[in-house]
N, C-alpha and C positions, 0 to 999 in steps of 0.2 A: 894736056888734055883740054878739050873744049869744055866750057862751062855747061853744067846740066841745064837743059832747057826749062824755062819756067812755064808751068801749065796755065791754061786760060783761067782756071779757078783761082790760082794763086795771084794772077794778075788782077783779077776782080777784087780779091781780098785786100791786096796791097793798095789799090787805087780807089776803092770805094770810100764813101763818106764816113763809114764806121771803122772802128779798130777792133781787132779780134786777137785772142791769144789762147794758148793751150798750156796747161801745166801737166807734168807727168806725176806719177804717184809719190815721188819724192819732193814735190813742190817746186820743181825746176821749170822755168819758162822754156817749154819745148819749141813752140812756134809763136811768133808775134807778127801781126800784119797791121798795116796802117800806121797811124801816129798815136802811140799810147801815152805820150808825155803829158797830155792834158788830164789823164786819169792817174797815172803812176808818178809823173814827174821826171820820167826818163824815156829816151828814145828806144826804138825796137832793138838796135844793135847792143845798147847798153843792158837790156834785159835778157836777151836770148842766151840760153845756156846757163843762166844764173838762178839760184834758188830765191824764193821770196825773201827769206831772212837776210841773204847776202845782198840782194839788189835794192831793197827798200829801207828807209829809216825805221828804227825800232817800233815806234808807235803805229806807223802805217803797216809795217810787216805783221804786227800782231792782229790788226783788223783783217787783213787779207788772208792770213793763215786760218783764222776762225772761219771765214767764208769758204776757203778752200776745203777745210775739213767737213763743213756742212754739206758741200756739194759731193764730196767723196762718200758721204753717208747716204746719198741719194736725193738730197734736197735741191730744188731749183730756186735761186734767189732773184728777186727783182729789186733793184736798188736805184736810188736817185742820189747822184753825187753833184755837189756844187763846187766849182773851181773858179774863183773870181766872179765874174758876171755870167759865166757859162754854166749851164745845167746839163748833166749827162744822165741818160738812162742806161743802166748797166744790168746785164743778165749774166749770172754765173750758174753753170749747169753741169751735171755729170755726163760723161761720154762713155758709152758702153761698147764693148766688143764681145760677142758671143755671150751676152747676158751679164758680163762682169764689168764693173766700172774701172776703166784703166786710165782715163784722163779726166781732167776738169777743163771745161771750155768757158770762155768768157767773151762778151762783146759789149761795146759801148758806143752809143750814138748821141750826138748833141740834140737836146730837145729844148733849147732856150726859147724859141717861139711858143712852144706848147706850155712851157713854164710861165710865160707871161699871161697866157690865157687862164692858166690855173690860178695865178695871182689875182686876176680879176674875180674869179669865183671865191677866192679866199676873202677878198674885200666884201663880197656880198654876205658871206657867212659872218664876218666880223660885224657888219651892219646889223644882222639879225641878233648877234650877241649884245650889241649896244641896246637894241630895242628890248631884249629880254632883261637886261640890267635895269632899264627904266621901269619896266613892269614890276620887277622884284622890289625895287626901292619903293614904288607906290604901294605895293602890297604890305611891305614892312611898316610903312608909316600908318596905314590903315589899322594894322594889328596893334601897333604901339599907341597911336593917338585915340583911336575909337574903341576897339575891342578891349585893349588893356585898361584904358581909363574907366570904361563901363564896368569891367570886372572888378576894378579897385573900388568903385562906388558901391557895387553890390556887396563886396566884402565889408565895407563900412556899415551898410544897412544890417547885415547879419550880426555884426558886433553890437549894434544898438538893440537888436532883438534879443540877443543873448543877455545884455545888461538889463533890459526891461523885464525879462522873465525871472531873473534872479534865481532863487531855488524853489520857486513855486511848482514847476512841472518838470521833474527830473527827466522823464522820458522825452519831452519836447526839447529840453536842453541838449540831450544826447543826439537827437536828430539834427539840431542846428549845428552842433560841433562836427558831425559827419559832413554836413554841407560845406562848412568852412574849410575842412581838410581837402575835400574834393575841389573846391574853388581855388585853394592855394596851389594844388597840383596843376590845374588848368592854366592858371596865371603864369606859373613857371614855364610850362610848355609854350605858351604864347610868346613869352619874353625870349626864350631860346630860339624859336623859329623866326621871330622878328629880327633877332640878332644875326642869324645865319643869312637871312635874305638881304640885309642892308649893309653894304661895305662901309658906309659912313660911320658905323659904330666903332670902327678902328680909330677914326679921327677923334671920337669922343672919349673912348676908353684907353687908347694907346695900343701900339703894336704888341707889346709884351702881354698885356691883359688879353688881347684878342687871341694870341697864340696859346696862352694858357687855357682858355676856354676850348679852343680847337683840340688841343691835346687831351683835355678832360673828356670831351665827347668821343674821341677816337678810342680811348682806353676802355670804353664800355663794350667795344666790339672787336678790338685788336688785342690778341693775347701776347704779342711780342713786346719789345722794349721801345719806348719812345723817349728820346732825349731832346730837351730844348735848351739851347745856349744863347742867351741874349744879354748883352751888356746893358744894365739898367740905366747907366749914365748917358747913353747915346741919345742925341737929339736927331730925329728923323723927320724930314719934311712929310706932312700929312698925306700928300698925293703919293709920294714914294712908299710910305708905310702901307697905305691901302692897297697899292699894286702888289707889294711884297706879300701881304696877307693872302690876297686872292691867289697868287701864284703858289704860295706854300700850301694852301688848301687843296688846290688841284694836284700838286705834286704828291702830297701825302696820301690823298685819296687813291691816286694811281698806284702808288707803292703798296698800300694796304690791300687793294682789291686785286691787283694783277701781277705783282712781282713775286709773291710767295716769300716775302722777306720776314726775318725775325727781329730786325732792328731798323728803326728809322731815326734819323737825327736831323733836327732843324737848328741851324746856326745863323745868327745875325752878327756880322763882324764889321769893324771899321776898316776902311781901306784908304789909300792915299787919294782916291777919287771920290770918296764918300762912304756909302754903306753897301754891303753885299749880303745877299741871302743865299744860303746853300741848304738844299734838302738832299740827304744821302740815304740810300738804303742798301742792304746787303742781299737783295733778291737776285733773281735769275738774269736780270738785265736784258738788253736787246740791242740790235744794231740800228742806230738812229737813221741810217740810210735805207733800211729795209722797208719797202712799201707794203709788204705782206704781213708784217708783224703787228700792225695797228699802232705803231709808235707815233704816227702823225694824225691821230684822231682829234676829236673835238677838244679833249683836254689840252693838247699841245696848242691848238688854235687859240684857246682861251688864254693860256699863259702868254703866248705871243701878243695877243690883244692887250692884256694888262701891262706887259712890259713896254710895248710901243706907246701906250697912253702916258706912261710915266717917264719916257725917255730912257729906259733901261736896256742894257744888253742881256739877252738870254742865251745861255749855252747849256747843252746837254752832253754829258759824257757817260757812256754806258757800254759795257761789254757783256756778252752773254755769260752767265754764271759768275759775274764779278760785280754786280750791283750797278746802280745808277746814281749820278750826281747831277742835280739841276741847280744852276747858279744864275742869279741875276745881280747886276751891279751897274753903277753909273759907268758910262763908256769912258774909255781912255781918251785923253785929249789927242786930236788929230795932228 
């Protein structure tokens, strides 16, 4: 028999710059067009007719099965995948026939030039973050050196007034004591705010002390469990310690505010390349490649900024409904 003629549309799909694929309801690659190896690691013939679980390595299969199920439920996904130096924009979407979802479609197109332009924008945002960091440090110093010292001097003056009055005017003594209590509360708030603004406090107090204070502040508004594991004998470079604290602060805030988690764990460990930080939560998680889930917001940019400043590698592992782990560590030798 003569081979079935290839339609013009299939020729277009096969030879176009993007790759396309279709899964059936069982998760089997029904059709694959173009060159999918840059996205899946396998050619079209190697994928066609095989299920996601059978065709892909376990970790990759788990990620794509989750995306497949989301599309089957009616969701359209916009993803950004990085493979080596190339960046791909991937869309996964439900395909309907007579109102019912019967297939899941996908397409991927290389957007490396666009990603380079985006990187320039990211550098601009990081520059703004550096400027913000400078202003925060300046404000912190003003609070500590000017406001804090003046409040301390005022407290000493109130102590002298209290001593001078003795027991002569009990009603005035009571008023002075109320002022002293109010002043102590204000001084504590100024110290805490100054501490939050200025990352250099980590260098003065140490990473463990800074994390202890971070956890104490979070427990005032987080009803779940927060665990902190730090080896007190570890010696950490001040620059690295400051970056790790800032990243931990961003990661924990994201977990508490957005993940719906019940447990957050912060762990500082020794590794063969130096020191690593891990922040883990048991929240709903997200797909790190998903552009529509907010996973690449200002928080992530800030973490990337602090990691780059200290020469650290930042990795994010997350699955929907399985929690998130954010890890920073000294890079492996090349």
